[in-house]
C-alpha positions as a printed Julia matrix, in Angstrom:
250×3 Matrix{Float64}:
   7.98   -5.49  -20.49
  10.09   -7.8   -17.83
   9.61   -7.96  -15.04
  11.78   -9.89  -11.97
  12.59  -10.31   -8.75
  15.91   -8.84   -6.66
  17.41  -12.61   -5.44
  19.63  -11.99   -2.15
  18.29   -9.34    0.14
  18.62  -10.39    3.51
  16.38   -9.48    6.67
  15.97   -5.92    6.82
  16.91   -3.46    9.56
  16.37   -0.43   10.92
  18.15    2.14    9.6
  19.21   -0.56    7.24
  20.45    1.04    2.99
  18.05   -0.63    0.98
  19.16    1.74   -2.04
  22.26    0.22   -1.42
  21.31   -3.42   -1.41
  19.27   -3.26   -4.78
  22.02   -1.16   -6.65
  24.52   -3.92   -5.42
  22.25   -6.7    -6.85
  20.36   -5.07  -10.06
  21.98   -3.17  -13.08
  19.44   -0.61  -13.54
  18.62    1.04  -16.76
  17.4     4.43  -16.58
  13.48    3.66  -17.44
  13.96    0.91  -14.76
  11.02    0.87  -12.32
  11.0    -0.72   -9.44
   8.7    -1.81   -6.8
   9.88   -2.28   -3.81
   7.56   -3.94   -0.91
   6.09   -1.4     2.22
   7.18   -4.71    4.39
  10.75   -3.57    4.36
  10.27    0.0     4.06
   8.7     0.49    7.48
  11.31   -2.12    8.88
  14.63    0.13    7.69
  11.88    3.19    9.12
  11.69    1.9    12.43
   8.06    1.61   12.4
   8.17   -2.09   14.29
   5.36   -2.08   17.37
   4.19   -4.0    20.09
   1.12   -4.36   21.59
   1.76   -3.18   24.58
   2.84    0.61   23.66
  -0.75    0.83   22.79
  -3.81    1.6    25.76
  -6.63    0.29   24.79
  -9.61    3.34   24.8
 -13.28    2.8    25.36
 -13.55    2.88   21.25
 -10.96   -0.07   21.02
 -12.68   -2.09   23.45
 -15.7    -1.14   22.38
 -15.12   -2.18   18.91
 -13.14   -5.58   19.66
 -15.75   -6.81   21.7
 -17.95   -6.46   18.96
 -15.65   -8.35   16.62
 -14.93  -10.81   19.37
 -18.47  -11.65   19.53
 -19.25  -12.42   16.2
 -16.53  -13.99   15.58
 -17.36  -16.34   18.68
 -12.99  -15.14   19.98
 -11.77  -13.46   21.61
  -9.98  -10.25   19.98
  -7.05   -7.91   21.64
  -8.56   -4.12   22.62
  -5.21   -3.02   21.81
  -5.07   -4.03   18.13
  -8.05   -1.68   17.93
  -5.99    0.65   19.33
  -3.37    0.64   16.85
  -5.51    0.67   14.03
  -7.42    3.85   15.48
  -4.03    5.67   15.81
  -2.59    5.14   12.79
  -5.96    6.34   11.18
  -7.43   10.09   10.11
 -10.92    8.42   10.45
 -12.78    4.83   10.38
 -15.1     4.31    7.62
 -16.56    0.75    9.24
 -15.61   -0.22   12.59
 -17.55   -3.6    12.46
 -17.61   -6.33   11.32
 -14.33   -5.08    9.98
 -12.33   -1.99   10.91
 -12.54   -0.1     7.87
  -9.41    2.46    7.56
  -8.21    5.65    5.94
  -4.6     6.19    6.78
  -2.83    9.46    7.51
  -1.51    9.58    4.14
  -5.14    8.9     1.89
  -4.89    5.22    1.26
  -7.91    3.04    2.45
  -7.57   -0.39    3.84
  -8.6    -2.91    6.58
  -6.41   -2.59    9.81
  -4.88    0.41    8.26
  -2.45   -1.78    6.94
  -0.94   -3.35    9.76
   0.59   -6.34    9.42
   1.39   -9.25   11.97
   3.46  -11.19   10.1
   6.93  -11.8     8.94
   8.62   -9.24   11.96
  10.83  -11.3    14.26
  11.19   -8.98   16.58
   7.47   -7.19   16.67
   3.88   -7.95   17.35
   3.04   -5.49   14.4
   4.49   -4.06   11.8
   2.77   -0.48   10.95
   2.72    1.26    7.58
   5.13    4.01    6.54
   4.07    6.85    7.85
   4.73    8.74    4.14
   5.11    6.14    1.49
   5.72    8.56   -1.25
   8.43   10.3     0.71
   9.46    6.89    0.85
   9.61    6.16   -2.63
  11.34    9.21   -2.89
  14.19    9.22   -1.03
  14.78    5.91   -3.0
  14.2     7.39   -6.59
  16.53   10.08   -5.31
  19.37    7.07   -3.86
  18.38    4.63   -7.01
  17.76    7.5   -10.08
  15.14    5.66  -11.26
  10.97    5.71  -10.66
  10.6     4.04   -7.0
   6.61    2.81   -6.11
   6.03    1.24   -2.47
   3.74   -1.27   -3.11
   1.59   -2.78    0.04
  -0.96   -6.24   -0.69
  -4.8    -5.86    0.01
  -8.03   -7.14   -1.16
 -10.76   -5.81   -3.34
 -14.24   -5.73   -2.06
 -16.44   -7.92   -4.26
 -13.33  -10.75   -4.54
 -12.0   -13.39   -3.24
  -7.46  -13.0    -2.71
  -5.04  -10.06   -2.76
  -3.27   -7.86   -5.3
  -0.46   -5.46   -5.28
  -1.38   -1.74   -5.02
   0.92    1.4    -5.08
   0.76    3.73   -1.61
   3.71    5.82   -3.12
   5.38    6.3    -5.84
   8.24    8.53   -6.91
   9.71    9.38  -10.63
   6.34    8.61  -12.24
   3.25   10.34  -12.48
   0.75    7.58  -10.84
  -1.84    7.82  -13.78
  -1.95    8.18  -17.61
  -4.94   10.16  -18.92
  -6.09    8.56  -21.68
  -9.15   11.01  -22.02
  -9.33   13.27  -25.39
  -7.6    10.12  -27.26
  -9.8     7.82  -29.15
 -10.82    4.32  -29.37
 -10.85    2.06  -31.98
 -13.84    3.11  -33.31
 -12.96    6.83  -33.05
 -14.96    7.38  -29.96
 -13.2     9.86  -27.74
 -12.8     8.48  -24.32
 -13.94   10.46  -21.54
 -12.79    9.11  -18.62
 -10.45    6.52  -18.62
  -7.87    7.42  -16.13
  -5.25    4.45  -15.74
  -3.73    3.76  -12.74
  -0.55    2.89  -13.72
   1.41    2.85  -10.54
  -1.63    0.01   -8.91
  -0.68   -1.95  -12.25
   3.2    -2.69  -11.83
   2.71   -2.93   -8.45
   0.76   -6.13   -8.95
   2.15   -7.12  -11.71
   5.89   -6.77   -9.08
   3.56   -9.16   -6.79
   3.61  -11.63   -9.13
   6.79  -12.51   -9.09
   7.89  -11.24   -5.51
   5.59  -13.9    -4.02
   4.63  -13.96   -0.69
   5.37  -16.52    2.65
   8.3   -17.45    3.96
   9.94  -17.42   -0.32
   9.04  -13.87   -0.46
  11.1   -11.55   -2.11
  10.83   -7.84   -0.99
  11.83   -5.99   -4.16
  11.02   -6.62   -8.08
  12.18   -4.53  -11.51
   9.89   -3.51  -13.92
  11.88   -4.15  -17.23
  11.08   -2.55  -21.08
   7.5    -0.71  -19.78
   7.42    2.98  -21.19
   4.7     5.45  -19.49
   4.69    6.48  -23.23
   3.15   10.13  -24.56
   0.23   10.7   -22.11
  -0.51   13.69  -19.41
  -0.15   12.71  -15.94
  -2.48   12.67  -12.56
  -0.22   11.85   -9.33
  -4.66   11.85   -7.94
  -4.51    8.1    -6.86
  -6.22    8.73   -3.83
  -9.46   10.05   -4.18
 -11.3    13.92   -2.1
 -13.52   12.65    0.02
 -16.09   15.19   -2.21
 -15.28   13.6    -5.79
 -16.17    9.78   -4.21
 -18.95    8.39   -3.8
 -18.48    5.37   -1.7
 -16.5     7.61    1.28
 -20.02    9.26    2.4
 -22.68    6.46    1.32
 -20.64    4.62    4.26
 -20.81    7.52    6.4
 -24.34    7.83    5.59
 -25.14    4.39    6.1
 -23.6     3.66   10.0
 -24.71    6.56   10.86
 -28.43    5.43   10.43
 -27.0     2.4    11.93
């Protein structure tokens, strides 16, 4: 497998043709997978915002006050309001805002970014990253993954994850195959879009030297059943109900 960044992309503006920019810079092969950072998808879809656009309600003011007291600094309640409005629900309000986005991803602050935005204060995630990936897939003719970076519980650091995809399944199902000792696998479903997003993030980089697009080449999905069930439904999840139960009692 080979993973390389697409070099020379300009600063993305609302309405820009990301697919055309990519196609101009790399000769894609039919089995390539293009990984596109959600930041440039959001920019081309006009998802920039300013804090002045959000009027902080009582919940946002309370969150900002509690978090500010714990951090010994002033927190802007308008940012908390932006997170609330970009969320289906908040699993946690304190000490972090852990949000379920409107498309099913769970992350701190609903994935709202405050860096690499020349003309605004906030960059919101795409409203529907899988629909965004589908449009890019239709234009490029190859599988597309929209990526973001987030932390993982119990570990330091950030890693790439998929928040939208098109042209390929999200996961490959190893259940029914056997291990090296002939034992049948009963639970293994591999989230390949997350693994490819993480691989892409190794070459795209961070900060002012980062590149927002990478191509994965010479990787094969293989002869497996596929699944798009990347985001767990709440009735299949052990963690969401436990968080809610804990905070309901505290």
